[in-house]
C-alpha positions as CSV (number, residue, x, y, z in Angstrom):
1,M,8.7,2.0,15.9
2,T,5.9,2.3,18.3
3,A,3.4,0.0,19.8
4,G,-0.1,0.5,20.7
5,G,-3.2,-1.1,22.3
6,G,-2.8,-2.5,25.8
7,S,-0.8,-5.6,26.6
8,G,-1.1,-7.1,23.1
9,E,0.1,-10.4,24.4
10,D,-3.0,-12.3,23.0
11,L,-4.1,-9.9,20.2
12,P,-3.0,-10.5,16.7
13,S,0.0,-8.5,15.8
14,L,-0.3,-5.9,13.0
15,L,2.5,-3.7,11.6
16,L,1.3,-0.4,10.1
17,V,3.9,1.3,7.7
18,D,3.1,4.8,6.5
19,D,5.6,7.9,6.2
20,D,2.9,10.2,7.7
21,P,3.2,9.9,11.4
22,T,0.0,11.7,12.3
23,F,-1.8,9.2,9.9
24,C,0.0,6.4,11.5
25,R,-1.0,7.5,15.1
26,V,-4.6,7.9,14.2
27,L,-4.9,4.6,12.2
28,S,-3.0,2.8,15.0
29,R,-5.3,3.8,17.7
30,A,-8.3,2.9,15.6
31,L,-7.0,-0.5,14.8
32,A,-5.9,-1.1,18.3
33,R,-9.5,-0.4,19.3
34,R,-10.4,-3.2,16.8
35,G,-8.5,-5.8,18.5
36,F,-4.9,-5.7,17.1
37,A,-1.6,-5.3,18.7
38,V,-0.4,-2.4,16.5
39,S,3.2,-1.5,15.9
40,T,4.2,1.3,13.5
41,A,7.0,2.2,11.2
42,H,7.6,5.2,9.0
43,G,9.6,3.5,6.2
44,V,10.6,0.2,4.6
45,Q,14.0,-0.1,6.4
46,E,12.3,0.5,9.9
47,A,9.5,-1.9,9.0
48,L,12.0,-4.7,7.9
49,L,13.8,-4.3,11.1
50,A,10.6,-4.9,13.1
51,A,9.3,-7.7,10.8
52,E,12.6,-9.6,10.9
53,A,12.6,-9.6,14.6
54,N,8.9,-10.6,14.9
55,P,6.9,-11.3,11.6
56,P,3.6,-9.8,12.1
57,E,0.4,-11.7,11.4
58,Y,-1.2,-8.7,9.6
59,A,0.3,-5.7,7.9
60,V,-0.9,-2.4,6.5
61,I,1.5,-0.8,4.2
62,D,1.7,2.4,2.2
63,L,2.7,2.2,-1.3
64,K,4.7,5.6,-1.8
65,M,7.4,6.3,0.9
66,P,10.9,7.8,0.6
67,G,13.2,5.0,-0.5
68,P,11.9,1.8,-1.7
69,S,8.2,1.5,-2.3
70,G,5.5,-0.5,-0.3
71,L,5.8,-3.1,-3.0
72,A,9.4,-4.0,-2.0
73,L,8.2,-4.2,1.6
74,L,5.4,-6.4,0.6
75,Q,7.5,-8.9,-1.2
76,R,10.0,-9.1,1.8
77,L,7.1,-9.6,4.3
78,K,5.7,-12.4,2.3
79,E,9.3,-14.0,2.2
80,L,9.4,-13.8,6.0
81,D,6.0,-15.4,6.5
82,D,3.8,-16.1,3.6
83,A,0.9,-16.4,6.1
84,T,1.1,-12.6,6.6
85,R,-2.2,-10.9,5.6
86,I,-1.3,-7.6,4.0
87,V,-3.4,-4.6,2.8
88,V,-1.7,-1.9,0.6
89,L,-3.3,1.5,1.5
90,T,-2.2,4.4,-0.8
91,G,-3.3,7.7,-1.9
92,Y,-1.5,7.0,-5.3
93,A,-3.8,4.0,-6.5
94,S,-3.3,2.6,-10.0
95,I,-4.5,-0.4,-11.7
96,A,-0.6,-1.3,-12.4
97,T,0.3,-1.2,-8.7
98,A,-2.9,-3.0,-7.6
99,V,-2.1,-5.8,-10.0
100,E,1.5,-5.9,-8.9
101,A,0.4,-5.8,-5.2
102,I,-1.8,-8.7,-5.6
103,K,0.6,-10.7,-7.6
104,L,3.3,-10.1,-4.9
105,G,0.8,-11.6,-2.2
106,A,-1.3,-8.7,-0.8
107,T,-4.7,-9.7,0.6
108,H,-6.3,-6.5,-0.6
109,Y,-5.5,-3.1,-2.1
110,L,-7.3,0.1,-0.8
111,A,-7.1,3.6,-2.0
112,K,-7.0,6.5,0.5
113,P,-9.1,7.8,2.1
114,A,-10.3,4.5,3.9
115,D,-11.6,4.2,7.4
116,A,-10.4,1.8,10.0
117,D,-13.4,-0.4,9.5
118,Q,-12.6,-0.7,5.8
119,V,-9.0,-1.5,6.7
120,A,-10.1,-4.1,9.2
121,A,-12.6,-5.7,6.9
122,A,-9.9,-5.9,4.0
123,L,-7.5,-7.6,6.4
124,Q,-10.1,-10.4,7.0
125,R,-11.3,-10.9,3.5
126,R,-10.4,-14.4,2.3
127,A,-12.0,-14.3,-1.2
128,G,-13.0,-12.0,-4.1
129,D,-16.4,-10.5,-4.2
130,V,-18.5,-11.4,-7.4
131,D,-21.0,-8.7,-6.4
132,T,-18.4,-5.8,-6.8
133,P,-20.3,-3.1,-8.6
134,L,-18.9,-2.3,-12.1
135,T,-18.2,1.3,-12.9
136,P,-21.0,2.6,-15.1
137,T,-18.6,4.9,-17.0
138,P,-15.2,4.5,-18.7
139,L,-12.1,6.1,-17.3
140,T,-11.5,9.6,-18.1
141,V,-8.7,10.6,-20.3
142,D,-6.7,12.2,-17.4
143,R,-7.1,8.8,-15.4
144,L,-6.1,6.8,-18.4
145,E,-3.0,8.9,-18.7
146,W,-2.2,8.2,-15.0
147,E,-2.7,4.4,-15.5
148,H,-0.6,4.3,-18.7
149,I,2.2,6.1,-16.8
150,Q,2.0,3.8,-13.9
151,K,2.2,0.6,-16.2
152,V,5.1,1.9,-18.2
153,L,6.8,2.9,-14.8
154,A,6.2,-0.6,-13.4
155,E,7.6,-2.1,-16.7
156,N,10.8,-0.1,-16.2
157,Q,11.2,-1.1,-12.5
158,G,10.3,2.5,-11.3
159,N,13.1,3.9,-13.4
160,I,12.0,7.6,-14.1
161,S,14.5,8.2,-17.0
162,A,13.7,4.8,-18.7
163,T,10.1,5.6,-18.3
164,A,10.4,9.1,-19.8
165,R,12.3,7.7,-22.7
166,A,9.7,5.1,-23.4
167,L,6.8,7.6,-23.3
168,K,8.8,10.1,-25.4
169,M,8.3,12.7,-22.7
170,H,10.8,14.9,-21.0
171,R,12.0,13.6,-17.7
172,R,10.9,16.8,-15.7
173,T,7.5,16.5,-17.2
174,L,7.2,13.1,-16.1
175,Q,8.4,14.0,-12.7
176,R,5.6,16.7,-12.3
177,K,3.0,14.4,-13.5
178,L,4.1,11.7,-11.0
179,A,4.1,14.3,-8.2
180,K,0.5,15.0,-8.6
181,R,-2.1,12.7,-6.9
182,P,-4.0,10.4,-9.4
183,V,-7.3,11.8,-10.8
184,R,-10.2,10.6,-8.8
185,E,-13.1,9.0,-10.6
């Protein structure tokens, strides 16, 4: 775990968790310049050790990391301190994981790429936005497939074999589909 951003004594604490060290370093510096005392972790277990020792006021967590997902970390962070404001930031965004993240207590859910200003704004949001623009076109077939797979995967608690059986799909085919990034709209 690393810390950034000066003394940090009177700055709000922020835990940044992502398995990409370069991404963590860049975003950590940017958030430190925006007034946070940032500490980083590169996995759920490392993040839990840090949070249990000193629960952060804010957290930005990646969804997909080796081992347990960011959703497991989100749940544990809220158990440690329900007031922690958490943004899930992921390159594997789906409706199913967004819904689960919000149900588990996330303040906001952002798809990568998102810049530091967007992350900082998401951490400060207290309510929904009724003026959020609606998408003028329906989801593509590829995106619908991705969303359906994510929904069934969530229903099976992340179990690939059970999900493949439920989708009547070969396990390796499902793994290949999951290894790809979701289709952008």
